[in-house]
C-alpha positions in Angstrom: 21.1 -7.8 -44.0 24.6 -8.8 -42.8 24.3 -11.0 -39.8 27.7 -9.9 -38.5 26.1 -6.5 -37.7 22.5 -7.3 -36.7 21.1 -10.2 -34.8 17.3 -10.8 -35.2 15.4 -12.7 -32.7 13.5 -15.8 -33.8 9.9 -14.7 -33.5 8.1 -17.7 -35.1 4.9 -16.8 -33.4 2.4 -14.0 -33.7 1.6 -12.0 -30.6 -1.7 -10.9 -32.2 -4.2 -12.4 -29.8 -6.8 -11.6 -27.2 -5.5 -11.9 -23.7 -7.2 -12.0 -20.4 -5.9 -9.4 -18.0 -8.0 -10.3 -15.0 -5.7 -10.3 -12.0 -5.3 -13.3 -9.9 -3.7 -13.3 -6.4 -1.0 -16.0 -6.2 -0.9 -18.4 -3.3 2.5 -17.7 -1.7 2.5 -20.9 0.4 6.0 -22.6 0.5 6.9 -25.2 -2.1 7.4 -28.6 -0.4 11.1 -29.5 0.1 12.5 -32.1 -2.2 12.6 -35.7 -0.8 15.7 -38.0 -0.9 16.0 -39.7 -4.2 17.9 -42.8 -3.1 18.5 -44.9 0.0 21.7 -43.6 1.7 24.4 -46.2 1.7 22.7 -48.7 -0.6 23.8 -49.8 -4.1 22.3 -52.1 -6.7 25.0 -54.0 -8.6 24.5 -56.4 -11.5 27.4 -58.7 -12.3 28.3 -59.6 -15.8 27.5 -63.1 -17.1 30.1 -65.8 -16.3 31.2 -63.8 -13.2 31.6 -66.6 -10.7 30.9 -66.6 -7.0 34.6 -66.2 -6.1 34.9 -63.0 -8.2 31.7 -61.6 -6.8 33.0 -62.3 -3.3 36.2 -60.5 -4.0 34.2 -57.5 -5.1 32.2 -57.5 -1.9 35.4 -57.7 0.1 36.8 -54.6 -1.8 33.7 -52.7 -0.9 33.8 -53.9 2.8 30.1 -54.3 2.6 28.0 -54.3 5.7 25.7 -56.9 4.1 24.3 -57.9 0.7 21.5 -60.0 -0.7 20.6 -61.3 -4.1 17.5 -59.9 -5.8 15.0 -61.8 -8.0 16.7 -60.5 -11.2 19.6 -62.7 -12.3 23.0 -61.6 -11.0 21.5 -58.5 -9.3 22.5 -57.8 -5.7 21.5 -55.2 -3.1 24.7 -54.1 -1.3 24.8 -52.1 1.9 28.0 -50.0 1.8 30.2 -49.0 4.8 28.9 -46.2 6.9 29.5 -42.8 5.3 30.0 -44.1 1.7 28.1 -42.3 -0.9 26.1 -44.5 -3.2 26.2 -42.2 -6.2 29.9 -41.8 -6.1 30.4 -45.5 -5.7 28.1 -46.2 -8.6 30.2 -43.9 -10.8 33.4 -45.4 -9.6 32.4 -48.9 -10.6 30.5 -48.1 -13.8 33.4 -49.3 -16.0 34.6 -52.2 -13.8 35.0 -55.3 -16.0 33.1 -57.4 -13.4 30.1 -55.1 -13.3 27.3 -54.8 -15.9 25.9 -51.8 -14.1 25.8 -50.2 -10.7 23.3 -47.6 -9.4 21.9 -46.2 -6.2 18.8 -47.8 -4.8 16.4 -45.1 -6.0 13.3 -44.2 -4.0 9.9 -43.8 -5.8 7.0 -41.7 -4.6 3.7 -40.7 -5.9 4.5 -38.2 -8.6 4.6 -34.4 -7.8 2.0 -32.5 -9.8 1.6 -28.8 -9.4 -1.8 -27.1 -8.8 -1.3 -24.3 -11.3 -4.5 -23.4 -13.1 -3.1 -23.8 -16.6 -1.0 -26.9 -15.9 -3.2 -29.0 -18.1 -2.1 -26.9 -21.1 1.6 -27.7 -20.6 1.9 -30.7 -22.9 5.7 -30.4 -23.0 5.8 -31.3 -19.3 2.9 -33.7 -19.3 1.4 -34.8 -22.6 -2.1 -36.2 -22.2 -3.0 -35.8 -25.8 -4.3 -32.2 -25.2 -6.2 -30.4 -28.0 -5.6 -26.7 -28.4 -8.6 -24.9 -29.9 -7.0 -21.4 -29.7 -7.2 -19.5 -33.0 -3.4 -19.2 -33.2 -2.7 -22.9 -32.2 -0.1 -24.8 -34.2 -2.4 -27.2 -36.2 -0.1 -30.2 -37.0 -0.6 -33.2 -34.8 -2.9 -31.3 -32.5 -3.9 -33.2 -30.4 -0.6 -35.1 -30.1 0.5 -38.4 -28.7 0.0 -38.9 -24.9 3.3 -39.6 -23.1 5.5 -37.8 -25.6 6.9 -35.2 -23.2 9.8 -34.3 -21.0 8.9 -36.7 -18.2 8.9 -33.7 -15.8 6.6 -35.1 -13.1 9.0 -38.0 -12.4 11.9 -35.5 -12.2 10.0 -33.2 -9.8 10.0 -35.9 -7.2 13.7 -35.4 -6.9 14.1 -31.7 -7.6 11.9 -28.6 -8.1 14.1 -25.9 -6.7 16.6 -24.2 -9.0 17.4 -21.1 -7.0 21.0 -22.2 -6.5 21.6 -21.9 -10.3 21.4 -18.4 -11.7 19.9 -18.4 -15.2 20.3 -15.3 -17.5 17.8 -14.7 -20.2 19.5 -12.5 -22.9 16.5 -11.3 -24.8 13.9 -8.5 -25.0 13.7 -7.9 -21.2 11.4 -9.7 -18.8 8.2 -8.2 -17.2 9.5 -9.1 -13.8 6.2 -7.8 -12.3 4.3 -10.7 -13.9 2.2 -12.6 -11.3 4.0 -15.9 -12.0 7.5 -14.5 -12.1 7.9 -12.0 -9.3 9.5 -14.6 -6.9 11.5 -16.4 -9.5 13.7 -13.4 -10.4 17.4 -13.0 -9.6 18.2 -10.9 -6.5 20.7 -8.3 -7.9 21.0 -6.5 -4.6 21.3 -2.7 -4.4 23.1 -2.3 -7.7 20.6 -4.3 -9.7 17.3 -3.9 -7.9 15.3 -4.7 -11.0 16.8 -8.2 -11.5 19.2 -7.4 -14.3 20.5 -4.9 -16.8 19.2 -3.1 -19.9 22.1 -3.0 -22.4 19.9 -1.3 -25.0 19.2 1.8 -22.8 22.3 1.4 -20.5 20.4 1.3 -17.2 19.6 -1.1 -14.5 15.9 -1.6 -15.4 15.5 -4.3 -18.1 11.7 -4.0 -18.3 10.4 -4.5 -21.9 9.2 -0.9 -22.2 8.0 -1.5 -25.8 5.7 -4.3 -24.7 7.8 -7.1 -26.1 6.7 -10.4 -24.6 9.3 -12.8 -26.0 11.6 -12.8 -22.9 8.7 -13.0 -20.5 7.4 -16.1 -22.3 10.8 -17.7 -22.3 11.3 -17.0 -18.6 7.9 -18.5 -17.7 8.9 -21.8 -19.3 12.2 -21.8 -17.4 10.9 -20.9 -14.0 7.3 -19.7 -13.5 6.5 -20.4 -9.9 5.1 -23.9 -9.6 2.4 -25.2 -7.3 1.1 -21.7 -6.4 -2.4 -22.2 -7.9 -1.6 -19.5 -10.5 -1.0 -19.6 -14.2 1.6 -22.1 -15.3 4.6 -24.0 -13.9 8.1 -23.7 -15.2 10.5 -26.6 -15.6 11.8 -25.2 -12.3 9.2 -24.5 -9.7 11.5 -22.0 -8.0 14.2 -20.2 -9.9 16.7 -17.3 -10.0 16.3 -15.7 -13.4 18.4 -12.7 -14.5 16.9 -10.4 -17.1 19.4 -9.0 -19.6 17.8 -6.8 -22.3 19.9 -6.9 -25.4 17.1 -6.7 -28.0 14.9 -3.6 -28.3 12.0 -2.6 -30.5 10.7 -5.4 -32.7 12.9 -8.0 -31.0 16.2 -7.1 -32.8 19.5 -5.9 -31.6 23.1 -5.5 -32.7 25.9 -7.9 -32.0 27.8 -5.5 -29.7 24.7 -5.4 -27.4 24.6 -9.2 -27.3 28.3 -9.5 -26.4 27.9 -6.8 -23.7 25.0 -8.9 -22.3 27.0 -12.1 -22.2 29.8 -10.2 -20.4 27.3 -8.8 -17.8 25.6 -12.2 -17.2 28.9 -14.0 -16.7 30.3 -11.3 -14.4 27.2 -11.4 -12.2 27.4 -15.1 -11.7 25.0 -16.7 -14.3 25.7 -20.4 -14.6 23.4 -20.9 -17.6 22.5 -18.4 -20.3 19.4 -18.7 -22.5 19.7 -17.0 -25.9 16.6 -17.7 -28.0 18.0 -15.5 -30.8 20.1 -15.8 -33.9 20.7 -14.9 -37.5 21.2 -17.1 -40.6 23.5 -16.7 -43.6 27.3 -16.7 -43.9 29.9 -17.1 -41.1 29.1 -14.6 -38.3 32.7 -13.8 -37.5 34.7 -14.6 -34.4 33.5 -12.0 -31.9 30.3 -13.8 -30.9 32.0 -17.2 -30.7 34.8 -15.7 -28.6 32.2 -14.2 -26.1 30.7 -17.7 -25.7 34.1 -19.2 -25.2 34.9 -16.7 -22.5 31.6 -17.6 -20.9 32.7 -21.2 -20.9 36.1 -20.3 -19.4 34.1 -18.9 -16.5 32.1 -22.1 -16.2 28.9 -21.0 -17.9 26.7 -23.1 -20.1 24.9 -21.4 -23.1 21.7 -22.7 -24.6 20.5 -21.4 -27.9 17.8 -21.9 -30.6 18.3 -23.8 -33.9 16.2 -21.3 -35.9 12.8 -21.2 -37.5 13.4 -21.2 -41.3 13.0 -25.0 -41.7 16.6 -25.2 -42.9 19.4 -27.6 -42.6 21.9 -25.6 -40.6 24.8 -27.6 -42.3 23.7 -26.0 -45.6 22.6 -22.6 -44.4 24.3 -21.9 -41.1 22.5 -20.2 -38.2 24.5 -18.5 -35.5 25.1 -18.9 -32.6 23.8 -22.5 -33.2 26.5 -23.4 -35.7 29.4 -22.4 -33.5 31.4 -25.4 -32.1 31.9 -24.1 -28.6 32.0 -27.0 -26.1 29.7 -25.1 -23.7 26.9 -24.6 -26.2 23.7 -26.6 -26.6 21.5 -25.9 -29.7 17.9 -26.9 -29.6 15.4 -27.9 -32.3 11.6 -27.7 -31.8 9.3 -30.8 -31.6 5.5 -30.9 -32.0 3.0 -32.7 -29.8 3.8 -36.1 -31.4 7.5 -35.5 -31.2 7.9 -34.9 -34.9 10.2 -32.1 -36.0 8.1 -28.9 -36.1 7.6 -27.8 -39.7 9.5 -24.5 -39.1 12.4 -25.9 -37.1 15.9 -25.9 -38.4 18.0 -29.0 -37.9 21.6 -30.1 -38.3 23.4 -33.4 -37.8 26.5 -31.6 -36.7 25.2 -28.3 -35.2 21.9 -29.0 -33.5 22.1 -31.1 -30.3 18.7 -32.0 -29.0 15.0 -31.5 -29.5 12.4 -30.2 -27.0 8.7 -29.1 -27.1 8.4 -26.0 -29.3 4.8 -25.6 -30.5 1.6 -24.6 -28.6 3.7 -23.6 -25.6 1.7 -21.8 -22.9 3.5 -19.2 -20.9 3.3 -15.7 -19.5 3.5 -12.5 -21.6 4.3 -8.9 -20.7 0.7 -7.6 -21.1 -2.1 -7.3 -23.5 -2.0 -6.9 -27.2 -4.2 -4.3 -28.8 -5.0 -5.2 -32.5 -6.8 -3.0 -35.1 -7.9 -3.7 -38.6 -8.5 -0.1 -39.5 -12.3 -0.6 -39.7 -13.4 2.1 -37.2 -12.1 5.2 -35.5 -9.5 6.2 -38.1 -9.6 9.7 -39.4 -8.5 9.5 -43.0 -7.8 12.0 -45.8 -9.6 11.0 -49.0 -6.5 9.5 -50.5 -6.4 6.8 -47.8 -8.7 3.8 -47.8 -9.1 0.4 -46.1 -9.3 -2.7 -48.1 -7.8 -5.7 -49.9 -7.1 -6.5 -53.5 -5.3 -8.8 -55.9 -2.0 -7.4 -54.7 -2.9 -7.2 -51.0 -4.4 -10.3 -49.4 -4.3 -8.7 -45.9 -6.7 -6.0 -44.8 -4.7 -2.9 -45.3 -4.7 0.9 -44.7 -3.6 2.0 -48.2 -2.9 5.0 -50.4 -3.9 5.7 -53.1 -7.3 4.1 -52.8 -6.6 1.6 -55.7 -3.1 0.7 -54.5 -4.1 -3.0 -54.0 -6.0 -3.4 -57.3 -4.4 -1.1 -60.0 -0.7 -1.8 -60.7 -0.3 1.4 -62.8 -1.9 4.0 -60.6 0.5 6.4 -58.8 0.0 8.7 -55.9 -0.3 12.5 -56.5 2.9 14.5 -56.9 1.8 16.9 -54.2 0.4 14.3 -51.7 0.4 15.2 -48.0 -2.3 12.9 -46.9 -2.6 11.3 -43.5 -4.6 8.7 -41.6 -4.6 8.4 -37.8 -6.4 7.0 -34.8 -6.4 7.7 -31.0 -5.7 4.9 -28.5 -6.1 4.9 -24.7 -2.7 3.9 -23.4 -3.1 5.1 -19.8 -3.7 3.2 -16.6 -1.3 0.6 -15.3 0.9 0.4 -18.4 4.7 0.2 -17.8 5.3 0.5 -21.5 3.9 0.0 -25.0 5.1 -0.4 -28.5 3.5 0.0 -31.9 4.1 -2.6 -34.5 3.0 -3.1 -38.1 4.1 -4.2 -41.5 4.7 -1.5 -44.1 4.9 -2.0 -47.9 5.8 1.0 -50.0 6.9 2.2 -53.5 8.0 5.8 -52.9 10.3 7.9 -55.1 13.4 9.7 -53.9 12.4 12.9 -52.0 9.0 11.5 -51.1 8.3 9.7 -47.8 5.9 7.4 -46.0 6.0 8.7 -42.5 4.8 7.3 -39.2 3.9 9.7 -36.4 2.4 10.0 -32.9 0.8 12.7 -30.8 0.1 12.3 -27.1 -2.9 14.6 -27.3 -4.9 12.7 -29.9 -4.4 15.2 -32.8 -3.1 14.7 -36.2 0.5 13.5 -35.6 1.8 15.4 -38.6 0.5 18.8 -37.5 1.9 19.1 -33.9 3.1 15.6 -33.0 6.4 13.7 -33.6 7.5 11.7 -36.6 8.9 8.4 -35.5 9.7 6.9 -38.9 10.2 8.1 -42.5 10.8 5.7 -45.5 11.2 5.8 -49.2 12.4 3.3 -51.8 13.8 5.0 -54.9 14.0 2.6 -57.8 11.9 -0.1 -56.3 9.7 -1.3 -53.4 10.3 -2.4 -49.9 8.6 -4.5 -47.2 9.6 -4.0 -43.6 8.4 -4.7 -40.1 8.0 -1.4 -38.2 8.3 -1.3 -34.4 8.7 1.6 -32.0 8.8 2.0 -28.3 6.1 4.5 -27.4 7.5 5.4 -24.0 10.3 7.2 -25.9 7.8 9.6 -27.4 5.7 10.2 -24.2 2.6 8.7 -25.7 1.3 6.6 -22.7 -1.8 8.8 -22.5 -5.5 8.6 -22.7 -5.4 9.9 -26.3 -2.2 8.7 -28.0 -2.8 9.1 -31.7 -0.8 7.0 -34.1 -0.8 7.6 -37.9 0.7 7.4 -41.3 1.3 10.0 -43.9 2.4 9.9 -47.6 4.3 13.1 -48.2 5.4 14.0 -51.8 7.9 16.8 -52.7 5.9 18.3 -55.5 8.0 17.1 -58.5 6.6 14.8 -61.2 8.4 11.7 -60.0 5.9 9.5 -58.1 5.4 5.8 -57.7 2.7 3.3 -56.7 2.1 4.3 -53.0 2.0 2.4 -49.7 0.0 0.3 -47.3 0.1 -0.8 -43.7 -1.2 -4.1 -42.2 -0.9 -6.3 -39.1 -1.2 -3.3 -36.8 -0.9 -4.0 -33.1 0.2 -2.3 -29.9 2.1 -4.5 -27.4 1.8 -3.4 -23.8 3.7 -4.1 -20.6 1.3 -4.2 -17.6 2.2 -3.8 -14.0 1.4 -7.1 -12.3 0.5 -8.8 -15.6 -1.8 -11.9 -15.3 -1.6 -12.6 -19.0 -0.7 -15.9 -20.8 -0.8 -17.3 -24.3 0.5 -19.9 -26.7 3.6 -19.4 -28.8 5.6 -21.5 -31.2 9.3 -21.6 -32.2 12.7 -22.9 -31.4 12.7 -19.9 -29.1 10.1 -21.8 -27.1 12.0 -25.1 -27.2 15.2 -23.6 -25.9 14.0 -22.6 -22.4 12.7 -26.2 -21.9 16.4 -27.2 -22.2 17.6 -24.3 -20.1 15.2 -25.1 -17.3 16.3 -28.7 -17.4 19.9 -27.7 -17.2 19.2 -25.6 -14.2 17.3 -28.5 -12.6 20.3 -30.9 -13.2 22.8 -28.3 -11.9 20.8 -27.6 -8.8 20.5 -31.3 -8.2 24.2 -31.8 -8.6 25.8 -28.5 -7.4 29.4 -29.8 -7.9 28.9 -30.4 -11.6 30.7 -28.5 -14.3 29.0 -27.2 -17.4 30.4 -30.3 -19.2 28.7 -32.6 -16.7 25.4 -30.7 -17.1 25.6 -30.7 -20.9 26.4 -34.4 -20.9 23.4 -35.2 -18.6 21.0 -33.1 -20.6 22.0 -34.2 -24.1 23.0 -37.8 -23.7 20.2 -39.0 -21.4 17.3 -38.1 -23.6 14.8 -40.2 -25.5 15.8 -41.5 -28.9 13.4 -39.9 -31.4 13.2 -41.0 -35.0 12.5 -37.5 -36.3 15.8 -36.3 -34.8 17.9 -39.3 -36.0 20.5 -37.9 -38.4 19.1 -34.4 -37.8 20.8 -33.7 -34.5 24.1 -34.7 -32.9 22.3 -36.9 -30.3 19.1 -38.0 -32.1 17.4 -37.4 -28.8 14.7 -35.3 -27.1 15.4 -34.1 -23.6 14.0 -36.2 -20.7 14.1 -34.5 -17.3 13.9 -37.7 -15.2 16.6 -39.4 -17.1 18.8 -36.4 -17.0 18.7 -36.3 -13.2 19.5 -40.0 -13.0 22.1 -40.0 -15.7 25.1 -41.9 -14.4 28.5 -40.9 -15.7 31.9 -40.3 -14.1 31.9 -36.7 -12.7 34.8 -34.6 -13.8 37.3 -33.4 -11.2 36.4 -36.2 -8.7 38.6 -39.0 -7.5 37.8 -42.0 -5.4 39.7 -44.9 -3.9 38.8 -48.2 -2.2 39.7 -48.4 1.5 40.9 -51.9 2.5 
């Protein structure tokens, strides 16, 4: 499919798992205020070798120091600046002075801040203790990982936990803003946007994932799930202002025009950082998307994107928006628990900037996932069966009955056979979406149809057809997704079914099957969490860190934030020659990264 017209989200994880929906009441006690990170008016200065006492004295005179004293390290001095002088600004001013090897504020160290969230011990990306994940869907490579290979978040949290001053937009599938760990981390959109954002797909002010998609909720949790509230997880930011912009609909896909509209909305409403864990690979994606990112940069907005999940070198097979060269863009690769490049992660020496944790990432999801292997409760015409075969490794609902074992058997030319099951989709659901994989060899004029009926009856008698497919001249495999709220099927007896309908002529083909059936739900007040993997999961770690840096340095530009995040990280051999920086993000180093701020001038007062 041409990526200029359709942008598919990177869903490198399967939301086919059992979730606990037992509600927990969050502790709404205030998060402690951040403490000062350096002693006001004090500077540590190390002179270069061969800098004699006279030169050192002239430097002290320039600063008009109140006092100074040598420290045990050679050529290192503690300097007390004139009253009112800012240590961070002075350190930046003298960073390139030929007399000075380095200058820095006199940082304060505390016992490290550790949140009390119940699942904090599963957040290896923030604090890697060598955790082992026994979940059935856990990423297996280097599990457990290497203790200490993480974002160094606990050290950073001593300086900053509150990111509410930096609005972060998540352009994605829509966030379940009622989730127990996100309700107080959402953007306040006022009377015009009371539901914390905008739904570009449905063109309304409620960006709830009505089809049960959990991708955006998971992303948002990594950025800013409420920290230290004895509930669920902690985001990189303990307090946040997250704007939900729903650009991707059923199945996590959406057209480029919706993404561009979403960028425009986010920028217009004041988002300083935009997280886009989405993309498409192939040829050049045209100028429109890049122009929209450029205009976001013109407004001062930083955009953080995913590298992609195909295991490709993006310099050979480009992935957009990662491969754009906009100077306000950060592209992120995924690392595993030992800080090796995840097996699925794309990379690129000129296009991918940094790495971040991207496997076995615990975060919130929109609701429960109902899975079904067709083994019970299905009402089937005789032409339908359940099974596997040499051509079908997955348990499948199939027609004709030997579809998976006999390559020469065709369906009947007058087929009108159906199979369906009723599901209880009532009680506390804000939305639901049916998802499955379909494989079919259907002749022209014949159809594989998907239908629903809110009363539990055969969908193809009095219900609604929500999909119809054929494949004249060959076969097709597709992922099918449908938002059930659009068909009014959130009932106690919502029947979902498939039908093979032939037109009566003699042209038939092999048949069809369905597998991987699941219903994603959006629950009011969801208390559900799970693991996920992908560059989509690495990206919000970088976004959260960018918000932390910008909130810590509110006068920064996006270029300052980008430089702090990308250039301060830990050198990682797995990223050497595979990213522009060769680094994995480090939260503490990013906050303490010393470079000359843009748009600032300083002079020495004699």
